[in-house]
Residue, then its C-alpha position, 0 to 999 in steps of 0.5 A: m917736184s917729181n923727186i919730192r913726190l917719190r920720196r913722199a910716197t916712199a915715206v908713206w909706204f914705210l909708215a903704212l908698213y909699220l902701222l899695218i904690219g909691224v904693229p899687229v905683229w908686235y901686238k900678236l907677239t906681246t899679247i898674253h893669251r888668258a883663256p877664261l877659266p870658270a873661276e866663280y864655279i870653282e870657287s863655289l865648289y871650293k867653299g861649298n865643302n862637297h855640298d853636291v856629294h851624297m854618297v849612297i851605299p846599297v845594302y840588302i836584308m835577307s831573312k832565312t827564317f822569318k819574313f819581315p816585310d817592313l824591316h828594311d824601312a825600320v832599319q833605314l830609320q835607325v841608320n838615318h838617325m845614327l848618321q844624322n847625329k854624327e858630324r860628317y864632312v861628307n854626306w853619306s848614307l846607306q840605302v837599305l833594301p829588301y832582298p829580292e825573292d827571285g835572288s837576282v842580287d849577287l850575294h858575293n858582289e853586293y852588301v847583304v845582311i843575312l838574318e839567322n835564328d840562333e840562341s846567342p845573338g851576335f854577328v859575323i863578317p866573313s872574310d871572303g865576301r860582302k856579307t854580314i851574318l846577324f844572329h838573333n833569337l825570338d826575344n829580339v823579334l818580340h821586343n823589336d830589337l832587330p832594327f837597332f841590331v842591324s843598323q848598329s852592325l852595319v854602321e859601326h862594324t861593316f862600314q867602320l872605315e866610313w863611320n870613323r874616317l868621315n867623321k869631322k873629329y877624326t881629322s884632328g884625332v891621334d889615329s888620323n895623325r898616326v895613319k897620315n904619318m905612317a902611310i904614303e900619299y895615295n898614288p895608283n902606281v907604287h913601286l916595291s923594292i926588295s933588297l938583300l944586304s950583306g955586310d960581307g962579300n960572299p955570294v948569296s942566292w935566294e928563292i925570291e922569285h918563287v916566294a914573291l910570286k907565291y905571296l905577293t902576287p895574290l896581294r897584287q891581284f887583290l889590290s889591283p883595282l886600287v894600286n898597281f905594283t911594280i917590283d924589283t929585287n937586288i942584292i947589295y954586298f958590303n953594306d950592313l946599313n951601319l949595323h956594326h955600330l950596334k953590335n954591343r947593344s942589348l936593347l934597341s929603341q926606335q930612336d936608336l934605330s933611326q939615328t944609326i941606320d942609314l937608309s939614304e943610300l938604299s933609297s937612291a940605289n934604284y931608279y923607277e918611274e913611279q912617284n912612290c916607292l916602298h922598300l923591304a930590306i933584309v939585312f945581315p951583319s958582317n962576320s966582323t960585327g958578329s951576332l947582334p944581342f938585341i935580336n931576341s926573337d925565336k925567328h932570329w930576326n926582328s922587323f922594324l916598320v919605317p914610316q913612309w919607307g917600308t919594312l926593315i928586317i934585321n937578322d941576328e947572325p951573319l950569313p955563312e959561306n955560300p948561303y941559300l935563303s929558301e922559302d922556309y926563311l923568306a915566307p914569314v918575312m914576306h908575310k910580315f911585309s904583306n901585312e905592314l904593306l897594308q899599313l903603309l898604304g893606309f888601309t889599316e892602322d896596325s899590322e894585324g892585317l884585314s879582318s874583312p879584306v873585301i869590305t875594307l878594300d871597298s871602303f878604302k876605295r870610297l875614301t880614296i875617291l872622296n880624297n881625290l875629289n877634295h884634292s882636285i878641287n884644291t888644285l883647281w882653286s890654287l890654279v885660279k888663285m895663281t892666275s888671278n895673282l899673276p895677271q901677266m901669266t898666260i892661260p893656254i887653251d889646253v889648260l882650259t880644256n883640261v879644267k873643263d874635262a876635269l869638271d865634267l869628270r867630277l860630275e860623272t864621278i859624283e853621279m856614280l857615288n850618289n846613285p850607285a844602284k844603277q850598276n853593281s856596287h863592286e863595279v861602280w866603286n872601281d869605275a868611280l876610282i878610275k875616274s877620280n884618279k884621272l880627275v886628279y891627273l887632269c887637274e895637276k896637268a892643268f896646274f903644272h902646264k909647261e907654258m904657265v911654268q915658263q911664264m912665271f920666269l918671264p916678267q913684263e920687265h924682261k919683255v920690255a928689255v927685249y923688245l925696246p932695243l929692237l922696236g925703239p930704233i925702228s920706230i924713231v927712224t920711221i916716224a922721224g924720216f916721215l916727218k922730215i920728208w913732209r917738212e922738206q916738201d912744205s919748205e920747198s913748196d914755200d920757196d917755189t911760191s915765193t919764186e913765182e911771186g918774184a918773177s911775176k913782179e918783175k914782169m909787171q915792172 
């Protein structure tokens, strides 16, 4: 009897171990943790179409000749009327303010309209600041034309980029498609690769370090709030990008160039950490190729702008022996590349450069901030849809933390856009741009979390195939053994009872 009780106790302990430890461990290992994402809030932001964004740009009006106490209110009405009649996908407006008499507003850092009396009405936007100088005469004052002149100059010229690109019709326009097809996707880090290619193997020296420092450094410093550039230079011999196939051409079209010139090897020649790279390739034909008749420029080279790639400079003559490319040759090449670099980044729609660099850069900052806000919400909405369509996908706590931080950062950015007068405008756009770039980073970090990506390749059937061979035999042995011992005890108890009854009957006889 004691043997049966020992076996029974052992079976009970095994079953208890299986139920109290094995089952919780199995549940812990197989349970998919899904952190609760704010799906409804993200959906409302996605469908709301920037309903909580109302970008405000402060503008001050200063008159050097006359005093107009109510001019800023009249200009504000005209500006509001112009913007309300324009169908925009993001609400934006100008906050027209009188210039303070104490001169506390910095003329260089704030947007200021300076009114000057002149016989010929007109306006000028200087290239070295954020001023708009508007010339008016006495007739303009008497006929009350100043509010319309000021509002039209501000909206359609000073803030031309916002006026055009925030228009809903602009997204389907020819200009928009040209900008999108030409410019690379915005990224705060861009690599510049400058290459000199020669069809021959004669050693070449060039003054690239001095020229890049002189011509590219000011541009890098000017664009530093928006883009951080890294630069590398190299010389490649015995590679003319297939120019030898064009040696008999007198004319060269863009299609002929794209079909003949091979840029793939040059694009993969260097390794860099940045996602985006723009190239400047200066190519000289080999001596066997000779002169190229389709180059008919006085500079002896032609520039070709390759969309989303960079600038290609093709020279008409091969390099002489032991050549040295000085600043006289490289300076116009670098100037051309600097102008086209602005086009490749999406700042301008042509290669004429910036008429007002400071104002245009500020406008591009604001447009980039708005694009980052849209991109971040689209990324979060894609995350919500992906997790809802894949119920077996895990949602780690890190993803929820990144999403919450991104939403908080978005509110901070929108607060800066909606109330920029709390700090200097030249600072608020830089700070908002930094926050919006971090916002995009957090959203993409949440979407491409490594545990979520791994879970996509681990379906439920795979987990069943792994755990079933392990847990099946253990469960069968434990449960079957317990039932067997329990039945043996019952049968032996019945046998003992029948034996005792038989013995008692014999005693009675």
